[in-house]
MMTF fields as JSON, N, C-alpha, C and O atoms, coordinates in Angstrom:
{
  "mmtfVersion": "1.0.0",
  "mmtfProducer": "UNKNOWN",
  "numBonds": 299,
  "numAtoms": 300,
  "numGroups": 75,
  "numChains": 1,
  "numModels": 1,
  "chainsPerModel": [1],
  "groupsPerChain": [75],
  "chainIdList": ["A"],
  "bondAtomList": [4, 2, 8, 6, 12, 10, 16, 14, 20, 18, 24, 22, 28, 26, 32, 30, 36, 34, 40, 38, 44, 42, 48, 46, 52, 50, 56, 54, 60, 58, 64, 62, 68, 66, 72, 70, 76, 74, 80, 78, 84, 82, 88, 86, 92, 90, 96, 94, 100, 98, 104, 102, 108, 106, 112, 110, 116, 114, 120, 118, 124, 122, 128, 126, 132, 130, 136, 134, 140, 138, 144, 142, 148, 146, 152, 150, 156, 154, 160, 158, 164, 162, 168, 166, 172, 170, 176, 174, 180, 178, 184, 182, 188, 186, 192, 190, 196, 194, 200, 198, 204, 202, 208, 206, 212, 210, 216, 214, 220, 218, 224, 222, 228, 226, 232, 230, 236, 234, 240, 238, 244, 242, 248, 246, 252, 250, 256, 254, 260, 258, 264, 262, 268, 266, 272, 270, 276, 274, 280, 278, 284, 282, 288, 286, 292, 290, 296, 294],
  "bondOrderList": [1, 1, 1, 1, 1, 1, 1, 1, 1, 1, 1, 1, 1, 1, 1, 1, 1, 1, 1, 1, 1, 1, 1, 1, 1, 1, 1, 1, 1, 1, 1, 1, 1, 1, 1, 1, 1, 1, 1, 1, 1, 1, 1, 1, 1, 1, 1, 1, 1, 1, 1, 1, 1, 1, 1, 1, 1, 1, 1, 1, 1, 1, 1, 1, 1, 1, 1, 1, 1, 1, 1, 1, 1, 1],
  "groupList": [{"groupName": "MET", "atomNameList": ["N", "CA", "C", "O"], "elementList": ["N", "C", "C", "O"], "formalChargeList": [0, 0, 0, 0], "bondAtomList": [1, 0, 2, 1, 3, 2], "bondOrderList": [1, 1, 2], "singleLetterCode": "M", "chemCompType": "L-PEPTIDE LINKING"}, {"groupName": "THR", "atomNameList": ["N", "CA", "C", "O"], "elementList": ["N", "C", "C", "O"], "formalChargeList": [0, 0, 0, 0], "bondAtomList": [1, 0, 2, 1, 3, 2], "bondOrderList": [1, 1, 2], "singleLetterCode": "T", "chemCompType": "L-PEPTIDE LINKING"}, {"groupName": "ASP", "atomNameList": ["N", "CA", "C", "O"], "elementList": ["N", "C", "C", "O"], "formalChargeList": [0, 0, 0, 0], "bondAtomList": [1, 0, 2, 1, 3, 2], "bondOrderList": [1, 1, 2], "singleLetterCode": "D", "chemCompType": "L-PEPTIDE LINKING"}, {"groupName": "ASN", "atomNameList": ["N", "CA", "C", "O"], "elementList": ["N", "C", "C", "O"], "formalChargeList": [0, 0, 0, 0], "bondAtomList": [1, 0, 2, 1, 3, 2], "bondOrderList": [1, 1, 2], "singleLetterCode": "N", "chemCompType": "L-PEPTIDE LINKING"}, {"groupName": "PHE", "atomNameList": ["N", "CA", "C", "O"], "elementList": ["N", "C", "C", "O"], "formalChargeList": [0, 0, 0, 0], "bondAtomList": [1, 0, 2, 1, 3, 2], "bondOrderList": [1, 1, 2], "singleLetterCode": "F", "chemCompType": "L-PEPTIDE LINKING"}, {"groupName": "LEU", "atomNameList": ["N", "CA", "C", "O"], "elementList": ["N", "C", "C", "O"], "formalChargeList": [0, 0, 0, 0], "bondAtomList": [1, 0, 2, 1, 3, 2], "bondOrderList": [1, 1, 2], "singleLetterCode": "L", "chemCompType": "L-PEPTIDE LINKING"}, {"groupName": "GLN", "atomNameList": ["N", "CA", "C", "O"], "elementList": ["N", "C", "C", "O"], "formalChargeList": [0, 0, 0, 0], "bondAtomList": [1, 0, 2, 1, 3, 2], "bondOrderList": [1, 1, 2], "singleLetterCode": "Q", "chemCompType": "L-PEPTIDE LINKING"}, {"groupName": "LYS", "atomNameList": ["N", "CA", "C", "O"], "elementList": ["N", "C", "C", "O"], "formalChargeList": [0, 0, 0, 0], "bondAtomList": [1, 0, 2, 1, 3, 2], "bondOrderList": [1, 1, 2], "singleLetterCode": "K", "chemCompType": "L-PEPTIDE LINKING"}, {"groupName": "PRO", "atomNameList": ["N", "CA", "C", "O"], "elementList": ["N", "C", "C", "O"], "formalChargeList": [0, 0, 0, 0], "bondAtomList": [1, 0, 2, 1, 3, 2], "bondOrderList": [1, 1, 2], "singleLetterCode": "P", "chemCompType": "L-PEPTIDE LINKING"}, {"groupName": "GLY", "atomNameList": ["N", "CA", "C", "O"], "elementList": ["N", "C", "C", "O"], "formalChargeList": [0, 0, 0, 0], "bondAtomList": [1, 0, 2, 1, 3, 2], "bondOrderList": [1, 1, 2], "singleLetterCode": "G", "chemCompType": "PEPTIDE LINKING"}, {"groupName": "ALA", "atomNameList": ["N", "CA", "C", "O"], "elementList": ["N", "C", "C", "O"], "formalChargeList": [0, 0, 0, 0], "bondAtomList": [1, 0, 2, 1, 3, 2], "bondOrderList": [1, 1, 2], "singleLetterCode": "A", "chemCompType": "L-PEPTIDE LINKING"}, {"groupName": "ARG", "atomNameList": ["N", "CA", "C", "O"], "elementList": ["N", "C", "C", "O"], "formalChargeList": [0, 0, 0, 0], "bondAtomList": [1, 0, 2, 1, 3, 2], "bondOrderList": [1, 1, 2], "singleLetterCode": "R", "chemCompType": "L-PEPTIDE LINKING"}, {"groupName": "SER", "atomNameList": ["N", "CA", "C", "O"], "elementList": ["N", "C", "C", "O"], "formalChargeList": [0, 0, 0, 0], "bondAtomList": [1, 0, 2, 1, 3, 2], "bondOrderList": [1, 1, 2], "singleLetterCode": "S", "chemCompType": "L-PEPTIDE LINKING"}, {"groupName": "TRP", "atomNameList": ["N", "CA", "C", "O"], "elementList": ["N", "C", "C", "O"], "formalChargeList": [0, 0, 0, 0], "bondAtomList": [1, 0, 2, 1, 3, 2], "bondOrderList": [1, 1, 2], "singleLetterCode": "W", "chemCompType": "L-PEPTIDE LINKING"}, {"groupName": "TYR", "atomNameList": ["N", "CA", "C", "O"], "elementList": ["N", "C", "C", "O"], "formalChargeList": [0, 0, 0, 0], "bondAtomList": [1, 0, 2, 1, 3, 2], "bondOrderList": [1, 1, 2], "singleLetterCode": "Y", "chemCompType": "L-PEPTIDE LINKING"}, {"groupName": "VAL", "atomNameList": ["N", "CA", "C", "O"], "elementList": ["N", "C", "C", "O"], "formalChargeList": [0, 0, 0, 0], "bondAtomList": [1, 0, 2, 1, 3, 2], "bondOrderList": [1, 1, 2], "singleLetterCode": "V", "chemCompType": "L-PEPTIDE LINKING"}, {"groupName": "ILE", "atomNameList": ["N", "CA", "C", "O"], "elementList": ["N", "C", "C", "O"], "formalChargeList": [0, 0, 0, 0], "bondAtomList": [1, 0, 2, 1, 3, 2], "bondOrderList": [1, 1, 2], "singleLetterCode": "I", "chemCompType": "L-PEPTIDE LINKING"}, {"groupName": "GLU", "atomNameList": ["N", "CA", "C", "O"], "elementList": ["N", "C", "C", "O"], "formalChargeList": [0, 0, 0, 0], "bondAtomList": [1, 0, 2, 1, 3, 2], "bondOrderList": [1, 1, 2], "singleLetterCode": "E", "chemCompType": "L-PEPTIDE LINKING"}],
  "groupTypeList": [0, 1, 2, 3, 2, 4, 5, 6, 6, 7, 8, 9, 10, 10, 5, 11, 12, 13, 10, 5, 14, 6, 0, 0, 10, 9, 10, 9, 13, 10, 10, 5, 4, 15, 5, 12, 15, 10, 10, 5, 5, 4, 10, 15, 13, 9, 16, 9, 5, 5, 5, 8, 17, 17, 12, 7, 6, 10, 8, 2, 8, 3, 10, 4, 5, 16, 1, 10, 8, 10, 15, 1, 2, 15, 10],
  "groupIdList": [1, 2, 3, 4, 5, 6, 7, 8, 9, 10, 11, 12, 13, 14, 15, 16, 17, 18, 19, 20, 21, 22, 23, 24, 25, 26, 27, 28, 29, 30, 31, 32, 33, 34, 35, 36, 37, 38, 39, 40, 41, 42, 43, 44, 45, 46, 47, 48, 49, 50, 51, 52, 53, 54, 55, 56, 57, 58, 59, 60, 61, 62, 63, 64, 65, 66, 67, 68, 69, 70, 71, 72, 73, 74, 75],
  "secStructList": [7, 7, 2, 2, 2, 2, 6, 6, 1, 7, 6, 6, 2, 2, 2, 2, 2, 2, 2, 2, 2, 2, 2, 2, 2, 2, 2, 2, 2, 2, 2, 2, 2, 2, 2, 2, 2, 2, 2, 2, 2, 2, 2, 2, 2, 2, 2, 2, 6, 6, 1, 7, 4, 4, 4, 6, 1, 1, 7, 7, 1, 1, 4, 4, 4, 1, 1, 7, 7, 7, 7, 7, 7, 7, 7],
  "xCoordList": [61.228, 61.348, 62.073, 62.087, 62.543, 64.023, 63.048, 61.968, 63.667, 63.021, 63.039, 62.241, 64.236, 63.891, 62.996, 63.112, 62.098, 61.048, 59.856, 59.103, 59.604, 58.591, 58.973, 58.223, 60.21, 60.72, 60.479, 60.316, 60.531, 60.628, 59.161, 59.093, 58.602, 57.014, 56.763, 57.736, 55.813, 54.756, 53.994, 53.505, 53.881, 53.223, 51.827, 51.278, 51.131, 49.729, 49.844, 49.541, 50.41, 50.478, 51.322, 51.229, 51.977, 52.637, 51.749, 52.046, 50.327, 49.342, 48.376, 47.994, 47.53, 47.212, 47.536, 47.047, 48.748, 49.426, 49.655, 49.772, 49.717, 49.966, 48.417, 48.085, 47.505, 45.945, 45.197, 44.331, 45.924, 45.286, 46.244, 45.827, 46.972, 47.949, 47.094, 46.748, 46.647, 46.203, 44.51, 44.042, 44.113, 42.487, 43.279, 43.936, 43.533, 43.821, 44.644, 44.519, 45.124, 45.379, 44.212, 44.198, 43.656, 42.552, 41.354, 40.652, 41.434, 40.478, 41.119, 40.502, 42.262, 43.536, 42.919, 42.467, 42.916, 42.94, 41.25, 41.112, 40.205, 38.207, 37.945, 37.158, 38.66, 39.099, 39.486, 39.175, 40.217, 40.787, 39.347, 38.535, 39.399, 38.381, 37.457, 37.368, 36.562, 35.437, 35.806, 35.232, 36.776, 37.286, 37.467, 37.278, 37.886, 38.029, 36.859, 36.722, 36.058, 34.39, 34.01, 32.99, 34.538, 33.345, 34.334, 34.017, 35.181, 35.866, 35.358, 35.117, 35.145, 34.685, 33.482, 33.131, 32.632, 31.207, 30.828, 29.786, 32.013, 31.544, 32.273, 31.8, 33.081, 33.675, 32.529, 32.502, 31.828, 30.872, 29.672, 29.511, 29.057, 28.64, 29.12, 28.382, 30.382, 30.886, 30.633, 30.092, 31.129, 31.034, 29.137, 28.678, 28.501, 27.175, 26.605, 25.624, 27.442, 27.035, 27.516, 27.194, 28.583, 28.822, 28.098, 28.514, 27.014, 26.317, 25.479, 25.044, 25.008, 23.859, 22.614, 22.291, 21.729, 20.58, 19.429, 18.733, 19.603, 18.745, 18.963, 18.07, 20.215, 20.411, 20.156, 20.274, 19.596, 19.049, 17.303, 16.47, 17.16, 15.301, 14.971, 13.862, 16.255, 15.35, 15.312, 16.048, 14.413, 13.778, 14.952, 16.124, 14.409, 15.68, 15.392, 14.471, 17.228, 16.955, 17.159, 17.313, 17.245, 16.564, 15.14, 14.676, 14.378, 12.433, 12.308, 11.819, 12.658, 12.221, 12.395, 11.868, 13.297, 13.29, 12.376, 12.105, 11.972, 10.826, 9.778, 9.126, 9.115, 7.609, 7.944, 7.508, 8.562, 7.971, 7.016, 7.506, 6.012, 4.848, 4.969, 5.549, 4.475, 4.682, 3.95, 3.683, 3.625, 3.033, 2.159, 2.584, 1.007, 0.139, -0.86, -1.548, -1.138, -1.911, -1.128, -0.153, -1.436, -0.548, -1.582, -1.475, -2.672, -3.092, -4.347, -5.006],
  "yCoordList": [-10.905, -12.485, -12.732, -12.329, -13.506, -14.561, -15.773, -16.171, -16.192, -17.487, -18.549, -19.412, -19.042, -19.745, -19.747, -20.622, -18.71, -18.978, -19.512, -20.087, -19.348, -20.659, -21.999, -22.754, -22.258, -23.907, -24.525, -25.699, -22.921, -23.395, -23.081, -22.542, -23.172, -23.154, -24.619, -25.373, -24.96, -26.181, -26.276, -25.307, -27.733, -28.407, -27.893, -27.945, -27.399, -26.716, -25.635, -25.451, -25.027, -23.178, -23.12, -22.226, -24.009, -23.751, -24.3, -24.142, -25.144, -25.222, -24.758, -24.774, -24.086, -22.337, -21.769, -21.788, -21.075, -20.021, -20.336, -19.337, -21.091, -21.986, -21.84, -21.162, -22.498, -22.146, -21.036, -21.017, -19.657, -18.465, -17.84, -16.804, -18.231, -17.472, -18.069, -17.185, -19.31, -20.145, -19.151, -18.771, -19.151, -18.456, -16.879, -17.154, -15.998, -14.705, -14.257, -13.134, -15.029, -15.21, -15.843, -15.274, -16.464, -17.069, -15.725, -15.528, -14.94, -13.761, -12.547, -11.831, -12.589, -11.438, -11.479, -10.592, -13.086, -13.519, -13.102, -12.319, -13.601, -13.522, -11.563, -11.101, -10.878, -9.808, -8.814, -7.623, -9.458, -9.126, -9.342, -8.653, -10.204, -11.184, -9.886, -9.212, -9.886, -8.781, -7.803, -7.23, -7.468, -5.531, -5.342, -4.332, -6.582, -6.708, -6.562, -6.005, -7.469, -7.234, -6.371, -5.888, -5.729, -4.535, -3.559, -2.601, -3.463, -2.336, -2.165, -1.168, -3.889, -3.968, -3.532, -2.837, -3.685, -3.446, -1.728, -1.12, -1.322, 0.122, 0.921, 1.79, 0.455, 0.437, 0.239, 1.123, -0.496, -0.704, 0.976, 1.975, 0.624, 1.682, 3.087, 4.031, 3.136, 4.644, 4.939, 5.979, 3.696, 3.855, 3.954, 4.508, 3.602, 3.513, 5.028, 5.376, 5.899, 7.232, 8.037, 9.22, 7.228, 8.639, 8.026, 8.219, 7.335, 6.83, 7.772, 8.193, 8.372, 9.322, 9.109, 7.923, 10.058, 9.336, 8.572, 7.557, 9.37, 8.415, 7.228, 6.53, 6.771, 4.864, 3.782, 2.559, 4.972, 4.035, 4.109, 3.222, 5.006, 5.097, 4.446, 4.465, 3.736, 3.482, 1.809, 1.286, 1.077, 0.0, -1.007, -0.923, -1.809, -3.141, -3.652, -3.625, -4.219, -4.598, -5.559, -6.043, -6.463, -8.336, -8.313, -9.38, -7.519, -7.59, -8.411, -9.456, -8.438, -9.146, -10.652, -11.295, -11.306, -12.454, -12.944, -14.127, -11.981, -12.261, -12.102, -12.529, -11.15, -10.92, -11.492, -10.773, -12.528, -12.77, -13.772, -14.849, -13.834, -14.489, -15.814, -15.933, -16.876, -18.429, -18.996, -18.026, -19.726, -20.352, -21.608, -22.749, -21.195, -22.539, -22.938, -23.913, -22.329, -23.371, -24.394, -24.213, -25.122, -25.967, -26.893, -28.108, -26.021, -25.846, -26.789, -26.713],
  "zCoordList": [187.072, 187.005, 185.513, 184.35, 186.25, 185.38, 184.635, 185.071, 183.522, 182.844, 183.615, 183.25, 185.426, 185.624, 186.923, 187.781, 187.01, 187.776, 187.377, 188.163, 186.085, 185.572, 186.024, 186.643, 185.672, 185.542, 187.191, 187.522, 188.333, 189.673, 190.066, 191.17, 189.777, 190.042, 190.716, 190.758, 191.12, 191.474, 190.28, 189.699, 189.841, 188.814, 188.79, 187.689, 189.799, 190.24, 189.196, 188.017, 190.166, 189.326, 187.935, 187.094, 187.886, 186.173, 185.072, 183.887, 185.584, 185.087, 184.813, 183.643, 185.976, 186.123, 185.016, 183.887, 185.656, 184.326, 182.91, 182.2, 182.518, 181.256, 180.862, 179.889, 181.652, 181.197, 180.684, 179.809, 181.731, 182.129, 180.673, 180.155, 180.329, 179.026, 177.881, 177.098, 177.545, 177.034, 176.319, 175.246, 178.088, 177.344, 177.259, 176.255, 177.454, 177.617, 175.592, 175.104, 175.101, 174.055, 173.003, 171.911, 173.1, 172.825, 172.574, 171.583, 173.839, 173.761, 172.704, 171.915, 172.935, 171.677, 170.625, 169.901, 170.541, 169.037, 168.533, 167.593, 169.131, 169.408, 169.156, 168.33, 169.921, 169.916, 169.051, 169.044, 168.308, 166.57, 165.964, 165.347, 166.282, 165.136, 164.681, 163.654, 166.494, 165.918, 165.428, 164.502, 165.941, 165.618, 164.123, 163.446, 163.76, 162.213, 161.03, 159.94, 161.994, 161.146, 161.674, 161.18, 162.857, 162.344, 162.311, 163.015, 161.88, 160.603, 159.458, 158.777, 159.247, 157.51, 157.64, 156.687, 158.534, 158.555, 158.68, 158.438, 159.11, 159.336, 157.755, 157.022, 157.72, 156.021, 154.951, 154.094, 154.869, 153.965, 154.373, 153.673, 155.767, 155.776, 155.538, 155.257, 155.671, 154.646, 153.688, 153.313, 152.882, 151.141, 151.054, 150.055, 151.736, 151.987, 151.934, 151.277, 152.787, 153.029, 152.045, 151.938, 151.014, 150.004, 148.283, 147.141, 148.746, 147.537, 147.465, 148.538, 146.238, 145.605, 146.383, 146.454, 147.065, 147.526, 146.085, 146.126, 145.175, 144.073, 143.764, 143.284, 143.988, 144.273, 145.214, 145.148, 146.516, 147.565, 147.089, 147.277, 146.65, 146.232, 144.975, 144.441, 144.443, 143.005, 143.26, 144.097, 142.478, 142.478, 142.667, 142.301, 143.226, 143.215, 141.419, 140.602, 141.517, 139.846, 139.614, 138.493, 141.43, 140.893, 140.837, 140.434, 141.087, 141.506, 140.597, 141.025, 138.868, 138.155, 138.045, 137.136, 139.182, 139.33, 140.469, 140.679, 141.116, 142.112, 142.22, 143.173, 140.854, 140.435, 138.896, 137.997, 138.541, 137.05, 136.976, 137.313, 136.711, 136.648, 136.086, 135.006, 136.705, 136.616, 135.493, 134.783, 135.118, 133.96, 134.499, 134.679, 134.686, 135.652, 134.49, 134.791, 133.031, 131.958, 131.397, 130.667, 131.642, 130.26, 129.541, 129.375, 129.12, 128.256, 128.04, 127.003]
}
């Protein structure tokens, strides 16, 4: 197919071709985004596997923020 074939299409067929191309391009960008997020999550999971077992069993260092006693007597 040469470049002139696109110009010789009927208007309806040209519009359908353009719309299909736009949808396929959008699907390609969406697939790229999803795969990049999956690769990032997979990398974080892989780094987590390299951590020693003791670090996974340690208490949460932010627990004091949650379990701090609230002052309820005003006197």
